[in-house]
C-alpha positions as CSV (number, residue, x, y, z in Angstrom):
1,M,-39.9,51.9,-10.1
2,V,-38.8,49.9,-7.0
3,A,-39.8,46.6,-8.7
4,S,-37.7,47.3,-11.8
5,L,-34.7,48.2,-9.6
6,H,-35.0,44.9,-7.8
7,L,-35.4,43.1,-11.1
8,S,-32.2,44.8,-12.5
9,I,-30.3,43.9,-9.3
10,F,-31.5,40.3,-9.6
11,H,-30.3,40.1,-13.2
12,A,-26.9,41.6,-12.3
13,M,-26.5,39.1,-9.4
14,K,-27.2,36.2,-11.8
15,Y,-24.4,37.4,-14.1
16,Y,-22.0,37.8,-11.1
17,L,-22.9,34.4,-9.8
18,L,-22.3,32.9,-13.2
19,L,-19.0,34.7,-13.5
20,I,-17.9,33.4,-10.0
21,F,-19.0,29.8,-10.9
22,L,-17.0,29.9,-14.2
23,L,-14.0,31.2,-12.4
24,V,-14.1,28.5,-9.8
25,A,-14.6,25.9,-12.4
26,F,-11.7,27.2,-14.4
27,V,-9.4,27.3,-11.4
28,S,-10.3,23.8,-10.3
29,F,-9.9,22.4,-13.8
30,S,-6.5,24.0,-14.2
31,Q,-5.3,22.2,-11.1
32,T,-6.1,18.7,-12.4
33,S,-3.5,16.0,-11.7
34,D,-2.5,12.9,-13.4
35,F,-3.3,9.4,-12.2
36,L,-0.9,6.7,-11.2
37,L,-2.0,3.2,-12.3
38,L,-0.6,-0.2,-11.0
39,K,-1.1,-2.6,-13.8
40,K,-0.6,-6.4,-14.3
41,G,-0.2,-6.8,-18.0
42,D,-3.2,-4.8,-19.5
43,R,-5.3,-5.1,-16.4
44,T,-5.4,-2.2,-13.9
45,L,-5.1,-3.5,-10.3
46,Q,-5.1,-0.2,-8.4
47,T,-5.5,3.5,-9.2
48,F,-4.0,6.3,-7.2
49,F,-5.4,9.8,-7.1
50,P,-4.3,13.0,-5.3
51,G,-5.5,12.6,-1.7
52,N,-5.0,8.8,-1.6
53,T,-2.5,7.3,0.8
54,I,0.2,5.3,-0.8
55,D,2.9,2.9,0.7
56,F,5.9,2.0,-1.5
57,Q,9.5,0.9,-1.4
58,L,12.2,3.0,-3.0
59,D,15.1,1.6,-5.1
60,N,17.3,2.1,-2.0
61,G,15.1,-0.3,0.0
62,Q,13.4,2.3,2.2
63,W,9.6,2.0,2.7
64,L,7.6,5.3,2.6
65,S,4.0,6.1,3.4
66,G,2.2,9.3,2.6
67,S,-0.6,11.1,1.1
68,I,-0.4,11.9,-2.6
69,I,-0.4,15.7,-3.2
70,K,-0.1,15.6,-7.0
71,I,1.1,13.5,-9.9
72,I,2.6,15.5,-12.7
73,H,4.7,14.3,-15.7
74,D,6.5,11.1,-14.4
75,S,6.8,12.2,-10.8
76,I,4.7,11.7,-7.7
77,F,4.6,14.3,-4.9
78,I,3.7,12.9,-1.5
79,E,3.3,14.4,2.0
80,Q,5.3,11.8,4.0
81,Q,3.4,10.7,7.1
82,K,4.3,8.7,10.1
83,N,2.1,7.4,12.9
84,Q,4.0,8.5,16.1
85,G,3.2,6.9,19.4
86,Y,3.3,8.8,22.7
87,L,2.0,8.6,26.2
88,T,-0.7,10.8,27.5
89,I,-0.5,12.6,30.8
90,W,-2.4,9.5,32.3
91,G,0.2,7.1,31.0
92,T,-2.0,5.6,28.2
93,P,-0.6,5.2,24.8
94,A,-2.0,7.4,22.0
95,Y,-1.0,7.9,18.4
96,Q,-0.7,11.0,16.3
97,L,-0.3,11.2,12.5
98,M,2.8,13.4,11.7
99,N,3.4,15.1,8.4
100,L,7.1,15.1,7.7
101,G,7.2,17.2,4.5
102,M,6.6,17.0,0.9
103,L,8.8,14.7,-1.2
104,K,9.0,14.2,-5.0
105,F,9.8,10.8,-6.6
106,H,10.1,9.7,-10.1
107,I,8.0,6.6,-10.8
108,N,11.2,4.6,-11.7
109,E,12.4,5.0,-8.1
110,I,9.4,3.0,-6.9
111,V,10.3,-0.7,-6.9
112,A,7.6,-2.3,-4.8
113,L,4.1,-1.8,-3.4
114,P,2.4,-3.9,-0.6
115,N,0.3,-6.7,-2.0
116,K,-3.3,-5.8,-1.6
117,E,-4.5,-8.1,-4.5
118,K,-4.7,-11.1,-2.2
119,G,-5.4,-11.2,1.5
120,V,-2.1,-12.2,3.0
121,S,-2.7,-13.9,6.4
122,V,-0.9,-16.3,8.7
123,I,-2.5,-19.3,6.9
124,N,-2.0,-18.4,3.3
125,S,1.4,-16.8,3.9
126,G,2.7,-20.2,5.0
127,A,4.0,-19.0,8.4
128,L,1.7,-21.2,10.5
129,F,2.7,-24.3,8.6
130,Q,6.5,-23.5,8.8
131,V,6.2,-22.9,12.6
132,A,4.3,-26.0,13.1
133,G,6.6,-28.2,11.1
134,A,9.8,-26.7,12.6
135,A,8.3,-27.0,16.1
136,Y,7.4,-30.6,15.7
137,I,10.9,-31.5,14.4
138,T,12.6,-29.6,17.2
139,L,10.3,-31.2,19.8
140,N,11.0,-34.7,18.3
141,I,14.8,-34.2,18.4
142,A,14.6,-32.9,22.1
143,N,12.4,-35.9,23.1
144,S,14.8,-38.3,21.3
145,I,17.7,-36.8,23.3
146,I,15.9,-36.7,26.7
147,Q,14.4,-40.2,26.5
148,K,17.4,-41.7,24.7
149,D,15.3,-43.1,21.9
150,P,16.9,-43.6,18.5
151,F,16.1,-40.7,16.3
152,F,16.4,-42.8,13.1
153,A,13.7,-45.4,14.1
154,A,11.2,-46.2,11.3
155,Q,8.1,-44.6,13.1
156,N,10.1,-41.6,14.2
157,L,11.4,-40.9,10.6
158,T,7.9,-41.1,9.3
159,N,6.7,-38.5,11.8
160,V,9.7,-36.2,11.0
161,G,9.1,-36.7,7.3
162,I,5.5,-35.5,7.7
163,A,6.6,-32.5,9.7
164,A,9.2,-31.7,7.1
165,G,6.5,-31.9,4.4
166,V,4.3,-29.5,6.5
167,F,7.2,-27.1,6.7
168,L,7.9,-27.4,2.9
169,F,4.2,-26.8,2.2
170,G,4.5,-23.6,4.2
171,K,7.5,-22.5,2.2
172,I,5.6,-23.1,-1.0
173,L,2.7,-21.0,0.3
174,Q,5.2,-18.3,1.2
175,W,6.7,-18.2,-2.3
176,S,3.2,-18.2,-4.0
177,H,1.8,-15.4,-1.8
178,P,4.4,-12.6,-1.7
179,K,3.9,-9.8,0.7
180,Q,4.8,-7.1,-1.8
181,I,4.3,-6.5,-5.5
182,T,7.7,-6.0,-7.2
183,I,7.6,-3.6,-10.1
184,G,9.1,-5.2,-13.2
185,K,8.1,-7.5,-16.0
186,K,4.8,-8.7,-14.4
187,Y,3.7,-5.4,-12.7
188,Q,4.2,-1.9,-14.0
189,L,3.5,1.6,-12.8
190,Q,2.0,3.9,-15.4
191,I,0.9,7.5,-15.2
192,L,-2.3,8.4,-17.0
193,H,-1.7,12.0,-18.2
194,L,-4.6,14.4,-17.8
195,T,-2.6,17.6,-17.8
196,D,-1.2,19.3,-20.9
197,N,2.4,19.4,-19.7
198,K,3.6,15.9,-20.5
């Protein structure tokens, strides 16, 4: 008698656990969110899901950073975040991530994203070459004035020409390695709909 009672309680618990599992699965499935895709032509460069951190520039020029809460229809909901610096009681700097509130943006309001496709550094951004070229030209002009040497001497013009070429090479690198991806003809933001409400 006791064994059959334990067996019937065991079967009842299986059904209750199955019911709870189905309920949890239904609730989690009903809260699915769409995905945001950054595409270059037909190729997907980056995919953004709820929970990811995203940095972007709005059409008014403001840069925002935050955690994606959800993506529904053609809108993205983010929890805006900011790294706030402060001093501890011992005078050492510390940082705290502040949540500034949830914001909603249409994807057409996003005009740029930081360029993560290529590693942008001091070398391939061209900054090092521009600084070196400009510094050499400035130093050459200052030396010519201090030492009263003719600036337009043949050897001096060759050196200044090489420095100008180094500066121009840095400018070309800067143009070919942009720090941001501008949304437009070449790059597009697209929402992959997973929800029924489109």
